[in-house]
N, C-alpha and C positions, 0 to 999 in steps of 0.2 A: 273510191278515191278520195282525197283529202285536199282540199284550199287551205295555204297558209299563208295568213295576211301578215306581211313583213316586207321588208325592202331587203334585198340581199346583193349587196355591189358586184360579189364575186359570180352571181346568175347573171347579170345584165349581158356580159359579152358574152355568155352562152346561148342568150336569148337571139343575140344578133346574129351569130354564127349561125345558129339553124335558119333564122328570116333567110339571109345570105344565100344558104345552102337552098332551099325552096326555091329562092329567086332564079339563082345560078340555073337549076334545074327546067325553069319555065319561060326566060328570059332569051332571046335570040345569041348566038353566039358572040355577035359583035359588041352587045356589050359587055365588057368587064365588069363584073359581080363583085369581085374581091378587092378590088380597088378604089380605096379610101385615103383622101388626103387631106390634111389641114393646114390652111395657109393662112395669112394675116399680114396686114401692112400698118407700120405706126407713124405716126405725125409725131417730131419731136421740135421744139424750141427751145434752142439754149440748155440740150441735155433734158427739158424734162418734156415728159410725155402728156401731149395736148389732142392726140386723138388715136384713132385706132379702128381697124375694121377686121374682124376674124371670121371664118367661114371654113365649111368644110365640102369637097367635092364628093360625088356618087353615081354612079350611073349617066353619066353625063349634064347631070345637075349640081349646080353651086348651090349652097342653101348659108345665108348669109346669119352667122350667130350672133354677133354683138357688133356695134358701130356706135361709137361716141367720139363727138367733138366736144371741146371746152367750150363752155359758154360763150367765153368772151373773144371767140373763133368764129361763132356763128356766123354765118349771112356773108361771109367773106371769101367762098369758094372751098374753102378748104375741105369741107365733108363732100363736095362733087369731084374732087381732085383725087380721095380717097376711093370712093368708089368707082370711078371711071377705072383707076387702078387695079380693082379687085376685078372689074370686067374685062379687062386684058389680061389675067390670069384665070379667070375663068376660061376664056376664050383658048388660052394656051392649052388650059388642060381638057380642051374639045369638049368643053361642056355647051349645051344646045339652050338652057336656060338658068337663070338665076332665081331665087326666091326670099320670102322675107317675112317678118310679120312685124308689126309696129302699133301702138295704140293711139288714140285720138289725140293726145295730151302730148307724143313725140313727133313725128317727122311724117305723118300721110301726104301732105301736102309736099314735101320735097321729094320725096320718092315717085311721084306724079311726074314732079317738074323734069325727074331723070330719065321719062321714060316708061317708069314700072306702070303696070296695069292691076288696079283690085281685082282679085277673083273670088275673094271672099271678106266675110265680116261677121263679127259676133259682136252682137248690140248689147248694152251695157253691162260689160263684163270689164273687169272686175266690179265697176259702182255704176250706178245708175248715172247717164250722160256721158258714159267712156265707153268709147267702140274698139275692139280688136281688129285689125285688118291684116290680110294676107295679100301680099301683092308679089307678082312676078316679069319678069324681063325677059324676052327672046333673045338670042345671042346669034342668031343664024342671019 
């Protein structure tokens, strides 16, 4: 057997397909293992993009991929509006939980205020005195 060290963009979908096939064979039939959807909400001010959130749903889970609010709008409730809209979408998509990651210099307190609960943390990553948090929110 040979291990080849390289990234091959054509093989990533094949790996995903194989993982999903394994999961489909081992998860209850009530979970649609093949359904995956990508979603987003964007905030505009006079035609200019000033915020947005994207995520994807799979197996009754929504993962928040990217979330950004223009610095001049932070603290004004616009981030809460976008996150709540994404929660509404997650529920519509029959997701039971949302999860995301954030660094200590980003928004861990914001997510806690929105009802998210920390379920993991990597300390001193990517540098000392910086932590990488994992948050989730139950949607039931």
